[in-house]
N, C-alpha and C positions, 0 to 999 in steps of 0.2 A: 129208221137207226141211223142212217147213210145222213139225212139232213140235218142230226141232235151230232150227228161226231162233225162233221162242216161247221153246225151252229156256237162249237164251243171251240173247232180252233179258231175262228171267226173271233171268239170274244177274247179266247187266249193273247192272243196275237194284234187284238185293240184293231182290225179294221175300218168299221165303220162306228158309227154315235147313229144315233135316232133321228130323225126329219133330215138324215140327208140324198142328195142327189149322186146316183152312179151312174156313170156310162159303162155297159157291158158290150164288151167288145163279140160280135155275134157273128161267127161267119157260117154256121148251120150245118159245124157238125157235134157230131157224139157232145163233146167237152161243153161247146160254149154254151149249145141246147139246155145243157146238164145245170150247165153254172148259175143261164136264163131262170128255167125252171124254179131250180132251189131259192134263187133272188125272189123269183115271184110270192113261192111260197111266206118269207120273211117280210116282204114291205109291209103288210097290214100292223103285222108288230112290232117291225121298228120305224114304221112309219117311213121308210124307203121310196122315194120317188127313181123307176131305173129310165131307164134311156139307154137300148142297144143299137150298137152298132156297127152295120158290116160294109167291111170295107175292098171293094173288087179291086181287085190288083191285074184283071184282065189279063192274064196271062189263061185261062181255061177256056176262053170261048164262050160256048153259052153255055156251060157247064157253069162258069161264074157270075151269068144272070140266072141261072135257075136257082143257084145261093141264096142271093139278093130278094127275088121271088118268094122264097119258102119264108127267107125267115119276117119278110114283113106282112107275110100272110099268119104265119105264128102270135108274130105280136099285135095283128090284129083283135086274133080271137081272146089271149092273154089280159090283153090292155093294157097294152105297152107300145110308147112311142116308139117311134122304128128310124132312122136315119141311115144311109146307103151315102160311100162315097166311091167316087171313080177315079184310081190312079194308076197313072202311067207309065210301071214300073221298067217297061225298057228301056222306052225314050229316056227317061229319069238314070238308068245303068248306065247307057253308053253315053251320055252326054259328061258323068262322072264318074267314068271307068272306075268301076265296084261291080259288082257281083251281083245279079238278079236277087239272090235270099239277103242282101246288104240296102239294095235299094227297093228290096219290098217293107223288110222292118222300117227301112228308116221313113218313107212316107205314110206309114201304116200307124206309127205312131207321131206321125205331124197331123194325120188325119183326127186322131184321138186327141188329141193336144187343141184342137181347132172347137171339136165338139164339147169338150170340156169348158172351154173358154164360151162358147155359146150357151151350157145352161147352166153356166155356176157349179159346177159338177165338184167334189170333192176327191172322187176316188175315179179311176177306171178300174172296172174289175174283168182279168182274163183266167181265160182256163185250163189253166197248166198244171198237169195232174203230178201224184208220185210217180210214174212210171215214165214221166219225161224228167222228171229231178234224176232217176237213174241213169238215164238216157247222157245227161247233159256232164252227169259226173265220171261217166266211160269216157266219153268223148275229150274231156277235159284230161283226165290221163293220159291218152295220146298227144297232147300238145300242152301242158299245163308247166309252164319252170317255176313257179312261184307259190306260195299258200293261197295269192290275190286269185289268180285260176281257177283256184279248186272250190270256190263259193258257191257255187250252184245256184239257184233260181231264187232268191229273196224272197219269203211269204211278203213283204212290204215294204216298198221304194219309195220312196219320193218321186216326183214327178210332176216340172213345171211347180205350176200352183196349188199341186195337193200331192195325192200315190198312188199307184198301182196295187193294184192286191192280188192274191190268187189263193181264194177260199179254198180251191178242190186238192194243194198238194198234199192234205192229209189220204186222198185215198186212191185207188189202182184207177186203172183204165179199166177194167171189168166189172168193176162197183161202180164205174160211170155207164158200161154200156148199160149192166142189171137195172140200174134206173132208170135207164133212157127204157126199155122194156116194160116193168112195173108200169110208167107213169103213159105210156102210150103215146111217147115221143118217139119219132120216125127223123131221124136229121137224115141229111144228104148225106152222103161219103165223095171226100177229094179220095180220088186214084192215085193222088202221086206221093199220097205216103205210102203205098207202096212199091215205090221204086227204088231197088237195093241201090241203085248207082248213088243214091244220098246217102251220108256218113249216117244219121241220124237214123234212116232206114235199116242202113245195114246191122247195128247195132241192135237196133228196134226187135227185128225181124231172128236171126242169129244170137244175140250174146243174151239181151235180158232174159228171155224164155227159162235157161235153163237154170241162170240163177235164182229167178222166182221160184220154180218150181222144188229146188232147194231148200233155200230160205222166202218163205213164204210171208214173212217180216221186213224183207229188205227193203221197202218205200220208208215204212220206220223210223227204219236205224240211219237210209241215207239221209233222211230230214232230220233228224235231228241230232245226223254228224256237222249238217251242210245251216244249222241252226248257230252252231257251239262254235263251227269254225268262222263265221260272219260274226257272231259276240268277238271274237279273238282279231279279227281283224281290223272293227272297229276302233277299240282301244288302239292298237296297233297305229294306226291312221292319226289315230287324237298324239300319237307321242310322237309320234311323224313330222306333223306342220307345229306341233312345238321345238323340237330342234331344224327345220326346218327356220323359223322366225330365229331362233337363237344364231345359226351357224350361216344362213346367208341375208347378202344383200341387193335387192332389188336395185336395177338402175332401170324404171322406163323408160330414160328418153335413147337409153344404148339395146335394147330388148337382151340385157343381160343380166344375170345374175352373177355373183363373187360367193363363194363361197374359204370359208377360212378352217384352211386340212386340218391343221392340228386339234381344235373345237371336232369338226366333221368327225375325224379316227377316235375323238374319246367315245362314240354311242356304239352301240353295240351293232352286228353288222345286218340283225332283222333291220334296224332303223336305217341305217345307211344307206341299204337299197331301197327304203319307202319311198325318204327322200330322192335321192336319185330318181323319184318318178316323177315328186313332186314338181320337182326342177324343169323336168319336161314336156311335164302337163302345161308349166305356166307357157313355154316356148312356143309349142305348138297349137296351145289353147284345144285342138280336137288328138286325140291318139292319130300319131302317125299309121299306115299298115304299114310300113319298113320297119319299124325296128322290133327288134326279138330281144330275144338272151344273150345272143352274141355285143349286142350293142350294151348290153348292160353288163357281162362280162372283162369288154373294153376300159368302159368309165371305172369299172374295181378294179382292174390292175391298171390302168396310169396312176391310182390313187397311191395301191401299193408299192409303184415303182419312184426306185431312188434317182432315176432322171428328173435334176434338177424345173427343163422346158420341155415340153411338149406337148403338141396341138395333136389332135384326130379329129375327124370330120364324119356328121353324122350324118343322114339324112335332110335333105327339103335345109340343104344350107347351114344346118346348124353347128357348131366346133364347140367342145372340150379343150381348153388349153391347161395346160399344168404353168404356171410361172411361180416358180422357189414354192411359200409356202401357201399359198393361193392359185383354188381352182374356178377359173372362168366359165360359165355355160352361156354361150351367144347364137343369136340368129346373123348371119352377113350377108348383106345387101348384095344383090347381084349389080345392081347398076354401081358403075365405077365412080368411086368420089371424086368430088369437083374440086382442084384446088381453090386453095383460099388466100388469096392476099389484103390487104388495106395495109394505105397509106397513112403517118403521121405528118405531116409538116410543121414549120417551125413555129410552132406556138405552142401555148399551154392548151390542152385540151383533152376527153376520154373519148373512145372508139370503141363501139360494141362488137366484138364477134359473131360471128355465125351461131352460136353454139348459146351467148347470152354474155360470157362472160367479157370483163370491159377490162381497159388497157388508158390509165392517162401517164400524161407526159406535165409534168411542170418543173420547173427552175428554182435551181437553189444554190446557194450560195455559203452556208454554213454544213460540211461535210460529214461533223458530229451527230448529225439531226437526224441522218442515215438508220432508218431501223433493220438490226442483223434479219433478212428473212431469201429467202427464194424468190421468192415471187417481189423484188426491187430488185431495180438494174439502176447505177449509178453511170454516169462519162462526162470527160468534159466535153463539152459542147464543138471545140474547136479541131477535136479530134473526132469529129466523127462528120458524113458526108448525108442530109437530108435532100429530098423526107425517106423516112426510117420505113422498112417493107416489116409486116406482120403478115408470118404466111405457114403455111403448114410446109411440112418436110418437103426434098425430093432426091431423089433418086443421085446419090453423088455429093450428098452435102457431105463436109467435113468445117470442123473448128479448132480453135485454139481457146483454152481458158485458162483461168489462173492455176499457176503450176505445173502446165503443159509446154514441153518443149514440143514446139510443132503442132502439126495438129490432128486430129483423130476422126472419124466415119460416125453421122451419127447413131449409126447404126451400131456399133460398137459401144457409144456411148448406154444407148439404151440397156441394151445388153448388161453396160456394169451395173445397170442403176434396176437391171431388174421388171425392167417395164416391158407389161405382155405386149405382144408384137402388132395384136390387136386394135391398141391403144394408142400404138403409136403415130401413126397419121392422124389422131384428136389432136397429138403436140404441138403447140404456134411457138416459132424460131421468128427472131427481130433482126434484119439486119440491116446496114446504111445504104446508103442508093450506091455504092460498089459494088454488092454482094456480099459483103463480109457480117460473116454471125456475128453478134455480138451474143445472143441471150438465147441461150434455146428452157425458156420459160417456164421457172419452177427445177429446173435439172443441174442446168450449169451456164455459169458466165465469162464474156471477156471484158471485164471493166477496164474502162483504161483511165484511170483517174492517176492523179500525179497530184500529193497532197501541197506536195511542195510548191509547186504552181498557182497564184491565184487566179481566178478567173470565173468564170461563171458554167456551173454543171446540172446537166440535165439528169432528173428523179423519174423512170419509166413505174408504174406500178401497176400490178395485177391482179385483179379481185374476179374468183369464181361466181358465177350464177349463183344465187343461195347457198352458198357458203361460206362467205366472205373468206378472208383470206388460212384455208386446213394447208394442212404439208398432206402430199399424197402418199402415198404407201403401196405399196406395192409389195412387199415380201410377203 
């Protein structure tokens, strides 16, 4: 009966195809041994090639070694290829400053992936069952704050070149133990599974039994719920990705994402939250252990705030900066930016800046040909002192510009023009050799032109790398 139940469950979820190679994660315990035996019963019918893999975490000394020997002997009797892999969990946990449980899981999955590649397997089968699903959902209730945290254990999920499958999620622990007894399987028992100091063991021993006693079909109810929620979440994720592509602009060279707030806020909050997480997934590459619901609340609060300019810091030097109607999410380098400076001599030439942008100097005698652009600058040659300096800003920089009496700090000009704080150090200025600022490129000009005087004029042209002469838009 159990075999047919699992066979139907596997068929319903399209777990395996005929003539596939499957890696079976086999620890020697009741769950994995029952799974291995069940798949062994199906291998001729489905033409499956089974590879049992035992990962020795080296955490239980001799007991771990005995598990490997036991699985190897059973596989020999059943005619199944067996592989064992030893991993040093304690050293890995110390080096990476993570818990033993996280280290064990990481190394175990890496080992299974290597075996998958070695045997060109399509799937890794694991022995999680219905009681595991109940325990996982109860654990999630104590810490999850989003739907994504309540997805439970997936029946089938992508794993590198193939999938992880869990054929036993439709049955209970008691059914598995009874199956082992009926089939004469004498599995190894891991005594650490009885230690109540582990949260899962506490839930397993104190909370799940009375629930199952009152609701004998609880494992089926929970399994149907998780599959339904997973379907909903897949749809919402697909919509969130569409939203991300529509409202977010990725600037890879700066490890930065710009979000148009008006567009972002037009979407439902459920998609806003998921788009927020997609943004952080891009910057963190791997999930940060230091992020929590508090950070999401700060992000959402910043969206709703009437404050036009504000910056908050997230773990690992990630910043969220609101600049009027644009939100910038970026990772700031801990290395102090070096000042950049180039010289333009008294000759026609083009120089390339560190970011790939170019500045060209040409001579003109017809002012009517000057284009009206933020990216050109014109002045009388006789009113400046060569060489010209092209550099990034310095503390205390001030300039005057057309229409201004006196001078103004660059910092205040940036604020007037709504230039985000983290982009200000990337802006270039042009001074003559006396240090007078002639041009805050793309923003303000101190043009020295007297059309009544004849003479030679110089024209500077700024071209953004790969963009031509586009106007910046910070609003």
